[in-house]
C-alpha positions in Angstrom: -16.0 -12.1 -21.2 -17.8 -15.3 -21.3 -20.8 -14.6 -23.8 -22.5 -18.0 -24.1 -26.0 -18.4 -24.0 -27.2 -18.3 -20.3 -30.6 -19.9 -18.8 -31.8 -20.9 -15.8 -30.5 -24.1 -15.9 -27.2 -23.6 -17.0 -26.4 -20.9 -13.6 -24.6 -21.6 -10.3 -26.9 -23.1 -7.8 -24.2 -22.1 -5.3 -24.5 -18.7 -6.5 -28.2 -18.5 -6.2 -27.9 -20.0 -2.4 -25.2 -17.0 -1.5 -27.6 -14.4 -3.2 -30.1 -15.9 -0.6 -28.5 -16.2 1.9 -27.4 -12.5 1.8 -31.0 -11.4 1.5 -31.0 -10.7 -2.1 -34.0 -11.5 -4.0 -33.9 -11.4 -8.5 -36.8 -13.7 -9.0 -39.3 -11.1 -8.6 -38.3 -9.0 -11.5 -40.2 -9.2 -14.5 -37.9 -7.2 -16.8 -40.1 -3.9 -17.2 -36.6 -2.2 -18.1 -37.7 1.0 -15.5 -34.6 0.3 -13.7 -32.1 0.1 -17.3 -34.0 3.8 -18.3 -33.7 5.6 -15.2 -30.2 4.5 -14.5 -28.1 7.8 -14.7 -24.6 6.3 -15.7 -26.0 3.4 -18.0 -24.0 4.8 -20.9 -20.4 3.6 -19.4 -21.8 -0.3 -18.3 -21.7 -3.3 -20.4 -24.4 -4.7 -19.2 -27.5 -2.8 -18.5 -29.1 -3.0 -14.6 -31.9 -5.2 -15.7 -29.4 -7.3 -17.4 -27.7 -7.7 -14.2 -30.7 -8.2 -12.3 -31.8 -11.0 -14.5 -28.0 -12.6 -15.1 -28.3 -13.2 -11.0 -31.6 -15.0 -11.8 -30.4 -17.1 -13.7 -26.8 -17.9 -11.3 -24.8 -16.5 -14.4 -22.3 -16.0 -11.7 -18.7 -15.4 -13.7 -20.5 -13.2 -15.7 -21.6 -10.9 -13.7 -18.4 -10.9 -11.1 -16.3 -9.9 -14.5 -18.5 -7.0 -15.8 -17.4 -3.6 -16.0 -21.1 -3.1 -14.5 -20.7 -3.7 -10.8 -18.3 -1.7 -10.7 -19.2 1.7 -12.5 -22.7 1.5 -10.6 -23.1 4.5 -8.5 -25.6 3.1 -5.5 -28.1 6.5 -6.3 -30.9 4.1 -5.5 -32.5 5.3 -8.7 -33.0 1.7 -10.4 -33.8 0.6 -7.0 -36.8 3.8 -6.6 -37.8 2.7 -10.3 -38.7 -0.7 -9.8 -42.3 -1.8 -8.8 -41.3 -4.9 -7.2 -38.5 -3.0 -4.8 -35.9 -5.2 -6.1 -32.6 -3.4 -4.2 -30.7 -3.5 -6.8 -27.4 -1.4 -5.4 -27.7 -3.9 -2.4 -27.4 -6.6 -5.8 -24.4 -4.7 -7.0 -22.5 -4.7 -3.2 -22.7 -8.2 -3.0 -21.1 -8.7 -6.3 -18.6 -6.7 -5.7 -18.0 -8.3 -2.7 -18.0 -11.5 -4.6 -16.1 -10.5 -7.0 -13.4 -9.9 -4.2 -13.7 -12.8 -2.1 -13.3 -14.7 -5.6 -10.2 -12.9 -6.1 -11.7 -11.4 -9.3 -9.7 -8.4 -10.4 -12.4 -5.8 -10.8 -12.8 -5.2 -13.7 -12.5 -1.1 -13.0 -9.5 -1.2 -11.5 -9.1 2.5 -10.4 -12.5 2.1 -9.0 -11.7 -0.5 -6.6 -8.6 1.2 -5.7 -10.9 4.5 -5.1 -13.8 1.7 -3.1 -10.5 0.9 -0.9 -9.6 4.2 0.2 -12.7 5.4 0.4 -13.7 2.7 3.4 -9.8 3.2 4.4 -10.8 6.9 5.2 -14.2 5.6 6.9 -12.1 3.3 9.4 -9.5 5.5 10.1 -11.9 9.0 10.6 -15.3 7.8 11.5 -16.1 9.9 8.1 -14.5 10.6 4.4 -11.8 13.2 5.0 -12.0 14.1 1.1 -8.1 15.3 1.0 -6.6 12.0 2.9 -8.9 9.6 0.6 -7.5 11.7 -2.7 -4.2 11.7 -1.3 -4.5 7.8 -0.8 -6.1 7.4 -3.8 -3.7 9.5 -6.3 -0.8 8.0 -4.8 -2.6 4.2 -5.2 -3.7 5.3 -8.6 -0.8 6.9 -10.0 -2.7 9.5 -11.5 -1.5 12.1 -9.7 -2.9 15.1 -12.3 -6.2 13.9 -13.7 -8.1 16.2 -12.3 -6.2 18.6 -10.8 -8.3 21.2 -11.6 -11.5 20.3 -10.0 -9.6 19.9 -7.1 -8.2 23.1 -6.8 -11.8 24.5 -7.6 -13.5 22.4 -4.8 -9.9 23.9 -2.8 -10.8 27.7 -3.5 -14.6 27.1 -2.9 -14.1 25.8 0.7 -15.7 22.3 -0.2 -12.2 20.8 0.6 -10.7 20.8 4.6 -6.9 20.5 4.9 -7.5 19.1 8.3 -9.9 15.8 8.8 -13.3 16.9 11.1 -14.1 14.5 14.5 -16.8 12.7 15.2 -18.8 11.0 17.7 -18.9 7.2 17.8 -15.2 6.3 16.3 -15.3 3.1 18.7 -18.3 1.7 16.9 -17.4 2.4 13.3 -14.0 0.5 14.0 -16.1 -1.9 15.7 -18.4 -2.7 12.3 -15.0 -2.7 10.8 -13.9 -5.3 13.1 -16.6 -7.8 11.5 -17.6 -7.6 15.2 -20.7 -5.1 14.5 -22.7 -3.2 16.8 -23.9 -4.8 20.0 -27.4 -3.3 20.7 -28.9 -3.5 24.4 -32.5 -5.3 24.6 
């Protein structure tokens, strides 16, 4: 990872424009630290939440898109709920992951990216998360067949996992979202 000092002058203007067009405001952060202090998974990050926001404001695209933090973020929104300036930090993490994938940057946490793909595939196919199918796809792609077998068995015994997917209404709308066309609203 690039560890050269970052300043507003050294950042990528093109990256800052991308964030602006994606409606991500990182410039209102005054580095109070409430986001980092509240993050339940920050101990696993290589950059704390506050650093991600500051680096984004500086346009440090390469450093952000190659970090583990953007892939480990649980998107729980704790950071955003604690932010006095209402910065959508989980949204920023989503944008950073999307940009990394678009640029062909290999995720710093490969198994999380595989899980992400399997989750979205489940939503696309079933209209909701079908856990058994999603985990089956993840296990095949990650080749981690036994990693959490006990947890899976315990969940199955407690009735938390269904062998059959549940049907939902509105599958066509969900397929439309994944097609890139979105949902057209009548006015």
